[in-house]
C-alpha positions in Angstrom: 41.7 46.4 -45.6 39.5 44.0 -43.7 41.2 40.9 -42.4 40.0 37.6 -43.8 37.7 35.6 -41.4 38.9 32.5 -39.8 37.5 29.3 -41.4 37.2 27.4 -38.1 33.7 26.3 -37.1 33.5 27.7 -33.7 30.5 29.8 -33.0 32.3 33.2 -33.1 34.0 32.8 -36.5 31.4 31.9 -39.0 30.4 34.6 -41.5 26.8 33.9 -42.5 25.1 35.6 -45.4 21.3 35.3 -45.5 19.8 35.8 -49.0 16.0 36.2 -49.3 13.4 38.0 -51.5 11.6 40.9 -49.9 8.5 38.7 -49.4 10.6 36.5 -47.0 12.1 39.4 -45.0 10.4 38.3 -41.8 11.8 34.8 -42.2 15.2 36.2 -42.9 15.2 38.3 -39.8 14.1 35.3 -37.7 17.0 33.2 -39.1 19.4 36.1 -38.3 18.1 36.2 -34.7 18.7 32.4 -34.4 22.2 32.5 -35.6 23.5 35.4 -33.4 25.8 33.1 -31.5 27.7 32.5 -34.8 28.3 36.2 -35.2 26.5 39.2 -36.9 24.9 37.7 -40.0 24.4 39.9 -43.0 21.2 40.0 -45.1 20.9 40.5 -48.9 17.4 41.2 -50.3 18.3 41.4 -54.0 20.9 40.1 -56.4 22.6 43.5 -56.3 22.8 43.2 -52.5 24.3 39.8 -52.9 27.0 41.0 -55.3 27.8 43.9 -53.0 28.2 41.7 -50.0 30.4 39.2 -51.8 32.6 41.9 -53.1 32.9 43.4 -49.6 33.7 40.1 -47.9 33.3 36.5 -49.1 30.9 34.7 -46.7 31.7 31.3 -45.3 28.1 30.1 -45.8 25.0 31.3 -47.7 21.5 30.7 -46.4 18.8 30.9 -49.2 15.4 31.7 -47.7 12.0 30.9 -49.2 12.6 29.1 -52.5 9.0 28.4 -53.4 6.3 28.4 -56.0 5.4 32.1 -55.7 6.1 33.9 -59.0 8.0 36.8 -57.4 10.3 34.4 -55.5 11.0 32.3 -58.5 12.0 35.4 -60.6 14.2 36.6 -57.7 16.1 33.3 -57.5 16.5 32.9 -61.3 18.2 36.3 -61.3 20.2 35.2 -58.3 21.4 32.0 -60.1 23.1 34.3 -62.7 25.0 36.2 -60.0 28.6 35.3 -59.4 28.9 33.4 -56.1 32.1 32.2 -54.5 32.5 28.6 -55.6 34.1 27.6 -52.3 31.1 28.8 -50.3 28.5 26.2 -49.3 24.9 27.1 -49.9 22.1 25.9 -47.6 18.5 26.0 -48.6 15.9 27.0 -45.9 12.3 26.4 -47.1 9.2 24.4 -46.7 9.8 20.9 -48.2 6.5 20.9 -50.1 7.2 24.3 -51.8 10.8 23.6 -52.8 11.7 24.0 -56.5 14.4 21.3 -56.8 15.6 22.3 -60.3 16.0 25.9 -59.4 17.7 25.1 -56.1 20.2 22.8 -57.9 21.2 25.7 -60.2 22.1 27.6 -57.0 24.5 24.8 -56.0 22.7 23.9 -52.8 24.6 21.4 -50.6 22.1 21.1 -47.8 18.4 21.6 -47.1 16.8 22.7 -43.8 13.0 22.4 -43.7 10.9 24.9 -41.8 9.8 25.5 -39.1 13.3 26.0 -37.8 14.9 24.6 -34.6 17.8 26.8 -33.5 20.1 23.9 -32.3 19.5 22.1 -35.6 20.1 25.2 -37.7 23.4 26.0 -35.9 24.6 22.4 -36.2 23.9 22.2 -39.9 25.7 25.5 -40.6 28.7 24.4 -38.6 28.7 21.0 -40.4 28.6 22.7 -43.9 31.4 25.0 -43.1 33.6 22.3 -41.6 33.0 20.0 -44.6 33.8 22.8 -47.0 37.0 23.7 -45.1 38.1 20.1 -45.1 37.6 19.7 -48.8 39.3 22.9 -49.8 43.0 22.0 -49.3 43.0 19.4 -52.1 42.0 22.0 -54.6 44.4 24.7 -53.3 47.3 22.3 -53.6 46.6 21.7 -57.2 45.4 18.1 -56.7 43.1 16.9 -59.4 39.6 16.9 -58.2 37.3 14.2 -59.5 33.9 15.6 -60.1 30.9 13.6 -58.8 28.8 11.7 -61.3 25.7 13.2 -59.6 24.0 16.1 -61.3 23.0 19.1 -59.1 19.4 18.0 -59.2 20.3 14.5 -58.1 22.5 15.8 -55.3 19.6 18.0 -54.1 17.2 15.1 -54.2 19.6 13.1 -52.0 19.8 16.1 -49.6 16.1 16.2 -49.4 15.8 12.5 -48.9 18.4 12.5 -46.1 16.6 15.5 -44.5 13.2 13.7 -44.5 14.7 10.5 -43.3 16.5 12.3 -40.5 13.2 14.0 -39.5 11.4 10.7 -39.6 14.0 9.2 -37.3 13.8 12.2 -35.0 10.0 11.9 -34.9 10.3 8.2 -33.9 12.9 9.0 -31.2 10.7 11.8 -29.8 7.6 9.5 -29.9 9.6 6.8 -28.1 10.9 9.2 -25.5 7.3 10.4 -24.9 5.9 6.9 -24.4 8.8 4.8 -23.0 10.7 4.8 -19.8 14.3 5.8 -20.4 15.8 3.3 -18.0 13.9 0.1 -18.6 12.4 0.7 -22.0 8.9 -0.2 -20.6 5.9 1.9 -21.4 5.7 5.0 -19.2 2.7 6.7 -17.5 1.5 8.3 -20.7 1.5 5.0 -22.6 -0.1 3.2 -19.7 -2.9 5.6 -19.5 -3.6 5.3 -23.3 -3.7 1.5 -23.0 -5.9 1.7 -19.9 -8.4 4.0 -21.6 -8.5 1.7 -24.6 -9.1 -1.3 -22.3 -11.9 0.5 -20.5 -13.6 1.2 -23.8 -13.3 -2.4 -25.1 -13.7 -4.7 -22.1 -13.4 -3.3 -18.6 -15.0 -6.4 -16.9 -12.0 -8.6 -17.8 -9.2 -6.3 -16.8 -7.3 -5.4 -13.6 -4.5 -3.1 -12.6 -1.6 -4.1 -10.3 0.3 -1.3 -8.6 3.8 -2.5 -7.5 6.2 -0.8 -5.1 9.6 -2.1 -3.9 9.9 -2.1 -0.1 13.3 -0.7 1.1 14.3 0.4 -2.4 15.0 4.0 -1.2 17.3 2.6 1.5 19.3 0.6 -1.1 19.4 3.5 -3.5 20.6 5.9 -0.9 23.2 3.6 0.6 24.7 2.0 -2.6 24.1 4.8 -5.1 21.7 5.4 -8.0 23.7 3.3 -10.5 23.3 0.3 -8.2 19.6 1.1 -7.8 19.1 1.4 -11.6 20.6 -2.1 -12.1 18.2 -3.5 -9.5 15.2 -1.9 -11.2 16.2 -3.4 -14.5 16.4 -6.9 -13.0 13.2 -6.3 -11.2 11.4 -5.2 -14.4 12.7 -8.3 -16.2 11.3 -10.6 -13.6 7.9 -8.9 -13.5 7.7 -8.9 -17.3 8.4 -12.7 -17.3 5.7 -13.3 -14.7 3.1 -11.5 -16.8 4.0 -13.0 -20.1 3.9 -16.6 -18.7 0.7 -16.2 -16.6 -1.5 -19.3 -16.8 -4.5 -19.3 -19.0 -3.5 -16.2 -20.9 -5.4 -15.9 -24.1 -4.3 -14.7 -27.5 -6.5 -11.6 -27.3 -4.8 -10.4 -24.1 -3.1 -7.1 -24.2 -1.1 -7.1 -21.0 1.6 -4.5 -20.4 4.1 -3.8 -17.7 4.8 0.0 -17.2 7.1 2.0 -15.0 5.8 5.2 -13.5 9.1 6.3 -12.1 11.3 5.5 -9.1 10.4 2.1 -7.8 6.8 2.2 -8.9 5.6 -0.2 -11.6 2.1 -1.0 -12.9 0.8 -4.1 -14.6 -2.3 -3.9 -16.8 -3.9 -7.3 -17.1 -6.5 -8.0 -19.8 -8.6 -10.9 -21.0 -8.9 -12.3 -17.5 -11.0 -15.5 -17.1 -12.1 -14.4 -13.6 -11.0 -12.1 -10.8 -8.8 -14.8 -9.3 -6.5 -14.7 -12.3 -5.3 -11.2 -11.3 -4.6 -12.4 -7.7 -2.6 -15.4 -9.1 -0.4 -13.1 -11.2 0.2 -10.8 -8.1 1.2 -13.8 -6.0 3.6 -15.0 -8.7 5.2 -11.6 -8.9 5.8 -11.5 -5.1 7.2 -15.0 -5.2 9.6 -14.3 -8.1 10.8 -10.9 -6.9 11.4 -12.1 -3.3 14.2 -14.3 -4.5 17.7 -12.8 -3.9 19.0 -10.3 -6.5 22.7 -10.6 -7.4 23.7 -7.0 -8.4 27.4 -6.2 -9.0 28.7 -8.7 -6.5 26.1 -8.1 -3.8 23.2 -10.2 -2.9 20.0 -8.3 -2.0 16.5 -9.3 -1.0 13.7 -6.9 -1.7 10.0 -7.2 -1.0 7.1 -6.1 -3.2 3.8 -4.5 -2.0 1.0 -4.8 -4.6 -2.3 -3.0 -4.8 -5.0 -4.6 -6.9 -7.9 -2.7 -8.5 -10.4 -4.1 -11.0 -11.3 -2.1 -14.0 -15.1 -2.5 -13.7 -15.3 0.3 -11.2 -18.5 2.4 -11.5 -16.6 5.5 -12.6 -14.9 3.8 -15.5 -12.2 6.5 -15.4 -8.6 5.5 -16.1 -7.1 8.0 -13.7 -9.5 6.8 -10.9 -8.6 3.2 -11.4 -4.9 3.9 -11.3 -5.4 5.9 -8.1 -7.4 3.1 -6.6 -4.6 0.6 -7.2 -2.2 3.1 -5.6 -4.3 3.3 -2.5 -4.5 -0.4 -2.3 -0.7 -0.6 -2.6 -0.4 1.7 0.5 -2.7 -0.6 2.4 -0.5 -3.6 1.5 2.6 -1.7 2.8 0.8 -1.0 6.0 0.0 -4.7 6.5 3.6 -5.8 6.2 6.0 -6.8 3.5 5.2 -8.9 0.4 1.5 -8.3 0.7 -1.4 -7.9 -1.7 -4.3 -5.6 -1.0 -7.5 -5.3 -3.1 -9.0 -1.9 -3.4 -12.2 -1.0 -1.5 -14.0 2.3 -1.2 -13.0 2.8 2.5 -9.4 3.4 1.3 -10.2 6.8 0.0 -11.0 8.2 3.5 -8.0 6.4 4.9 -5.7 8.1 2.3 -7.3 11.5 3.0 -6.4 11.1 6.7 -2.9 9.9 5.8 -2.2 12.9 3.6 -3.5 15.2 6.3 -1.3 13.5 8.9 1.7 13.8 6.7 1.2 17.6 6.4 0.6 17.9 10.1 3.7 15.8 10.9 5.9 18.1 8.8 4.6 21.0 10.8 5.0 19.2 14.1 8.7 18.4 13.3 9.3 22.0 12.2 7.8 23.3 15.4 9.2 20.5 17.7 5.6 19.8 18.8 6.2 16.1 19.5 6.9 14.8 23.0 9.3 12.2 24.4 8.4 9.6 27.1 10.8 7.2 28.7 10.0 3.6 29.6 12.2 2.0 32.3 14.4 -1.0 31.6 15.2 -2.9 34.8 18.5 -4.6 35.6 17.2 -7.9 36.9 20.4 -8.6 38.9 20.3 -5.4 40.9 16.6 -4.4 40.7 17.8 -1.0 39.7 16.9 1.2 36.8 19.5 0.2 34.2 18.3 2.2 31.2 15.3 4.0 29.6 13.9 3.7 26.1 12.9 7.0 24.5 9.5 6.8 22.9 7.8 9.5 20.8 4.3 10.7 21.5 2.1 13.1 19.4 -0.9 15.0 20.8 -2.4 16.8 17.9 -4.8 19.7 18.6 -7.4 18.5 16.0 -6.8 14.7 15.7 -6.0 14.1 19.4 -3.5 11.4 20.4 -1.9 9.8 17.4 -0.3 6.4 17.9 3.3 5.9 16.9 2.2 2.9 14.9 0.3 5.4 12.7 2.7 8.3 12.3 6.1 6.5 12.4 5.4 4.5 9.1 4.4 7.8 7.5 7.7 9.4 8.6 9.6 6.4 7.3 7.9 6.4 3.9 8.2 10.1 3.3 11.8 10.4 4.7 10.6 12.6 7.5 12.1 10.1 9.9 15.6 11.5 9.2 14.9 15.1 10.6 12.6 13.6 13.2 15.2 11.1 14.4 17.8 13.9 14.4 15.6 15.9 16.8 14.9 12.9 19.0 18.6 12.0 19.3 19.6 15.5 20.3 16.6 16.0 22.7 17.1 12.7 24.6 20.9 13.1 24.8 20.4 16.6 26.3 17.9 15.0 28.8 20.4 12.3 29.8 22.9 15.0 30.6 20.3 17.0 32.6 19.6 13.8 34.7 23.3 13.4 35.3 23.7 17.0 36.6 20.6 16.7 38.8 21.9 13.6 40.5 25.6 14.4 40.9 27.1 13.3 37.6 27.8 9.7 38.4 24.5 8.1 37.3 24.9 4.5 35.9 22.0 5.0 33.5 21.9 4.2 29.8 19.7 5.7 27.2 18.0 3.7 24.4 17.0 5.5 21.2 15.3 3.8 18.3 16.9 4.2 14.9 15.1 3.4 11.6 16.7 1.8 8.5 16.4 5.1 6.7 18.5 6.8 9.3 21.1 3.9 9.4 21.8 4.2 5.7 21.6 8.0 5.6 25.1 9.1 4.4 25.5 11.8 7.1 24.0 9.9 10.0 27.3 8.7 11.6 28.8 12.2 11.4 25.7 13.8 12.8 25.8 11.4 15.6 29.4 12.3 16.4 28.4 16.0 16.5 25.5 15.4 18.8 27.7 13.3 21.2 30.3 16.0 21.2 27.9 18.9 21.6 25.8 17.4 24.4 28.7 15.7 26.2 26.8 12.4 26.6 28.9 9.4 27.4 28.7 7.4 24.1 29.1 4.1 25.9 25.8 4.9 27.7 24.0 5.6 24.4 22.2 2.5 23.0 20.9 2.6 19.5 18.0 0.2 18.9 17.8 -1.2 15.4 15.1 -3.6 14.4 16.0 -7.1 13.3 14.0 -6.5 10.1 16.4 -3.6 9.2 19.3 -6.0 9.1 17.5 -8.8 7.3 16.0 -6.5 4.7 19.2 -4.7 3.6 21.8 -7.2 4.6 25.5 -6.3 4.0 24.6 -2.6 3.4 23.4 -2.2 7.0 26.3 -4.3 8.4 28.8 -1.8 7.0 26.8 1.1 8.4 26.6 -0.6 11.8 30.4 -1.0 11.9 30.7 2.7 11.1 28.4 3.6 14.0 30.3 1.4 16.4 33.3 3.5 15.8 31.5 6.4 17.5 31.6 4.5 20.8 27.8 3.8 21.1 26.2 0.4 21.9 24.0 -1.4 19.4 20.9 -3.3 20.4 18.9 -5.5 18.1 15.2 -4.8 18.7 12.3 -7.2 18.1 14.7 -10.1 17.9 13.2 -13.4 16.9 10.7 -12.1 14.3 12.9 -12.6 11.3 13.5 -15.8 9.3 17.2 -15.9 9.9 17.7 -14.3 13.2 20.1 -16.9 14.8 22.1 -17.3 11.6 22.9 -13.7 11.2 23.5 -12.8 14.9 27.2 -13.9 15.0 28.3 -11.6 12.2 26.6 -8.4 13.4 28.4 -5.8 15.7 25.6 -5.8 18.3 26.0 -5.7 22.1 22.5 -6.7 23.2 19.4 -8.4 21.8 15.9 -7.5 22.8 13.5 -10.5 22.6 10.3 -9.5 20.9 7.4 -9.1 23.2 5.3 -11.6 21.2 7.4 -14.5 22.5 7.5 -13.2 26.1 3.7 -12.7 26.2 3.0 -16.2 24.7 5.3 -18.2 27.1 2.5 -19.2 29.5 0.2 -20.4 26.7 2.8 -21.8 24.3 5.6 -24.0 25.5 7.5 -23.7 22.2 7.8 -19.9 22.8 9.4 -20.6 26.2 11.9 -22.9 24.4 12.6 -20.1 21.9 13.2 -17.5 24.6 15.5 -19.9 26.5 17.5 -20.7 23.4 17.9 -17.1 22.5 19.2 -16.2 25.9 21.6 -19.2 25.9 22.9 -18.3 22.4 23.4 -14.6 23.4 25.4 -15.7 26.4 27.7 -17.9 24.3 28.3 -14.9 22.0 29.0 -12.6 24.9 25.8 -10.5 24.4 23.4 -9.1 26.9 19.6 -9.8 26.7 16.6 -7.7 27.3 13.1 -9.2 27.5 10.4 -6.9 26.1 6.7 -7.0 27.0 7.0 -8.3 30.6 3.6 -7.6 31.9 2.8 -10.2 34.6 4.4 -11.6 37.7 4.7 -15.0 36.1 6.6 -13.6 33.1 9.1 -11.9 35.5 9.7 -15.2 37.3 10.4 -16.9 34.0 12.9 -14.2 32.9 14.7 -14.4 36.3 14.8 -18.2 36.0 16.4 -18.0 32.6 19.0 -15.5 33.8 17.9 -12.7 31.5 19.8 -9.5 32.1 17.2 -6.9 31.7 13.4 -6.7 31.5 11.0 -4.0 30.2 7.2 -3.9 30.2 4.1 -2.7 31.9 4.8 -4.9 35.0 7.4 -2.3 35.9 6.1 0.9 34.4 4.6 2.5 31.3 6.4 5.2 29.4 6.9 8.2 31.8 7.8 11.8 31.6 11.3 12.9 32.3 10.5 14.2 35.8 9.0 10.9 36.8 12.2 9.1 35.6 14.3 11.5 37.8 12.2 10.5 40.8 12.8 6.8 40.1 16.5 7.5 39.9 16.4 8.9 43.4 14.8 5.7 44.8 17.5 3.1 45.9 15.5 0.0 44.9 12.3 1.0 43.1 11.4 -2.6 42.3 11.6 -5.2 45.0 12.5 -8.6 43.4 13.3 -10.6 46.5 9.8 -12.0 46.7 10.2 -13.6 43.3 13.7 -15.0 43.7 12.6 -18.3 45.2 10.0 -18.8 42.5 12.7 -18.0 39.9 15.1 -20.5 41.3 12.3 -23.2 41.1 11.7 -22.2 37.5 15.4 -22.4 36.8 15.5 -25.9 38.2 12.5 -26.9 35.9 14.3 -25.5 32.9 17.4 -27.5 33.7 15.4 -30.7 33.8 14.0 -30.1 30.3 
């Protein structure tokens, strides 16, 4: 005797009986294939088959297939209604909603209705729900409790089932449509919705519309260091500010149809319509930069981000939505190249520039993979001893097709694409190995330090400190002779995030140098709280000292402040005899610039190391003393 089936609703324990006329055999087989995870479903193609299946084993659920208007099907199900079915077994109707015979289906005691075409997850869920509901209601009857019949007739009950089914489908349709046109994080229109609005705008009035392409500078750094949840919270606040700027723009008319959309990541697009003139779009862009540059307070942290904006007007000759969006994207990249919090307006020359940029990005990936870049070393002179105190490692790229490519062109590409991480890893290992080679060549007691530039992407890279430890251990470089140069803008842009990372790096034993010092808005105020050992005065101040007395005062103040904080000072960009005299007169510790040497190959540095005093500074000492006297009188 066959054991009774378990009434639980797990996938392996539901006995499904599919009932269909022969005309619906194909549909029945499709339903059976979609319910295989619930067990081997049985199929009955006649009332006799149904009676035989029920006598053999009572099913847990019956699926009726194809109740429609066809005469053969109607006759089949009328005969079926006279067949004895288990009263405790739920019956689910599977049919097209328009062809459903409600009266006949009610005679078959239908409890649920699934409209075709079928969706397997929905079919499984509805079967499980019907079985679970039936199992929960059965104990009251088995215990002899009086069951109060519903006031609803079978026909009314079926109508409610059909109504619920259609309402559920309508809700699902709305949800799918919303998911297709809305960004899941911010609720803003997504790329698909933006393109639909843009195409409509181009058809209606392209001469009074513009597109702003927004990108958050340093967002990837924040996202990587603090986590995606933190980054999502920042994006939500950013979207709110941008939306407020657009809605409150001056002179906006009632017929404007402005939208703010998110394309993904940290990229947003603003479509402006009903502009009075071209200047209106620029005003909105400036307002967005102003509002989004104010500090963001996210989960107890205060962050400052910058926004680069590309502006493209919609009256381009092509009149193509995709082209206009691409133009605004190109302009945004131009804005990022020009600095932070910038606006760039598209022009045709940007297409060729972007083509070159894409080509360089591909070539740079190959160069990193094949270690095709070269390293040069620029001397940093100890002004108190006239000896070579350190060297700064500088990357050079000689491409077989494009020729010599300046670092100012390929380094930003590396930072934007994240290639700076593998490139920086290679540079760190290569230069540390070179420092050890110099030590071995000169007897192993060389008092030379090595300066290596580190980008903000590297600083916040989660594995950077560990990778640095491994390189130090594997190359055997003295970590106290390894100076990591971090730009002042890195600290000011990311704030507390970088401070935490710098403290972690200090634990490896390396020295930290703040590069380009003096270019930020709050250099002096943040210096005392950073774990730095040396500041490098930006070359712009050094080069301008002769022509601008205020620059001289700034350099003098920075050196004095650094001494009070116990920090060393390096002057960058020393190119003339007069500038060297000024640095000596201010008691600057180190100097670097073309006055001493350009960036040299490793062999040339080794020759300098063999020279006792490669730079004779005695002839400038008297002039430096006179300069020192003049400074004291100021």
